Legacy VTK file of the C-alpha trace (Angstrom):
# vtk DataFile Version 3.0
C-alpha trace
ASCII
DATASET POLYDATA
POINTS 50 float
-91.729 -39.784 81.194
-92.339 -38.802 77.821
-93.844 -36.007 76.491
-97.606 -37.212 75.260
-98.408 -36.149 72.101
-102.511 -34.625 71.670
-104.792 -37.653 70.916
-104.750 -37.827 66.748
-101.156 -36.446 66.490
-99.311 -37.796 63.747
-95.555 -37.281 62.380
-93.949 -37.897 58.953
-90.987 -39.915 58.378
-89.120 -39.156 55.372
-88.586 -42.035 52.609
-87.229 -39.779 50.009
-85.049 -36.637 50.147
-86.771 -33.295 49.666
-86.145 -29.640 50.426
-83.885 -29.665 53.427
-84.984 -33.089 54.562
-83.080 -36.173 54.546
-84.224 -40.036 54.457
-85.350 -41.210 57.816
-85.901 -37.416 59.074
-88.739 -37.257 61.729
-91.177 -34.239 60.892
-93.222 -33.566 64.337
-94.327 -29.660 64.008
-98.056 -29.654 63.357
-97.959 -26.800 60.868
-95.074 -28.281 59.391
-96.670 -31.716 59.075
-100.203 -29.819 57.527
-97.973 -27.933 55.019
-96.302 -30.946 53.629
-99.314 -33.019 53.539
-101.322 -30.643 51.443
-98.297 -29.891 49.006
-96.858 -31.553 46.289
-94.103 -32.896 48.752
-96.532 -35.525 50.277
-95.324 -38.254 48.445
-91.928 -37.962 49.804
-93.319 -39.088 53.359
-94.817 -41.591 55.427
-97.632 -40.656 57.841
-97.411 -42.428 61.250
-98.931 -42.167 64.745
-97.052 -39.939 66.678
LINES 1 51
50 0 1 2 3 4 5 6 7 8 9 10 11 12 13 14 15 16 17 18 19 20 21 22 23 24 25 26 27 28 29 30 31 32 33 34 35 36 37 38 39 40 41 42 43 44 45 46 47 48 49
């Protein structure tokens, strides 16, 4: 059985490589997701339901 994410949880999928992330990488750590979405690198990711 898969681990259930908290309601409203999101993940990011990298659409343009940046920092140490490559295209297709999935970012699920809530702190990292928040950091990216509030910074200049938010344009390099797609926000999806986790």
